[in-house]
C-alpha positions, -999 to +999 in steps of 0.1 A: +126+190+029+090+196+036+062+188+009+030+207+010-001+186+008-025+211-003-055+186-005-054+181+032-067+218+034-098+209+021-104+179+046-120+182+081-097+185+105-103+151+120-093+137+087-063+157+084-051+142+120-060+109+109-039+110+074-009+127+093-008+101+120-010+073+095+019+090+075+040+094+105+036+061+120+044+043+084+078+053+081+104+044+053+096+006+054+058+013+042+044+013+005+012+022-009-009-002-029-039+002-047-069-023-045-102-016-061-095+020-065-085+025-027-051+032-016-037+014+016-004+018+033+012-015+042+046-027+055+072-037+028+073-071+042+037-076+037+041-063+000+070-090-005+048-117+007+020-106-015+045-107-045+058-141-034+023-156-034+016-142-066+047-156-082+038-190-068+001-189-079+014-181-114+040-212-113+013-234-101-011-222-128+014-226-157+024-262-142-017-272-146-019-255-181+012-278-192-008-310-182 
């Protein structure tokens, strides 16, 4: 099932090509994250690493607050 991305029509041709290439290369193992109001497409494994590091930082922070 195709999804129309009408907003692409308003962009210049080169921008359309860049977006479509990024989407086609991304595959199913990529996700979007937002950082400072900008959207990025990253591999799912990178997201897992970010989540793991975030949890570890929170664990260490909680340990410091107890002492």
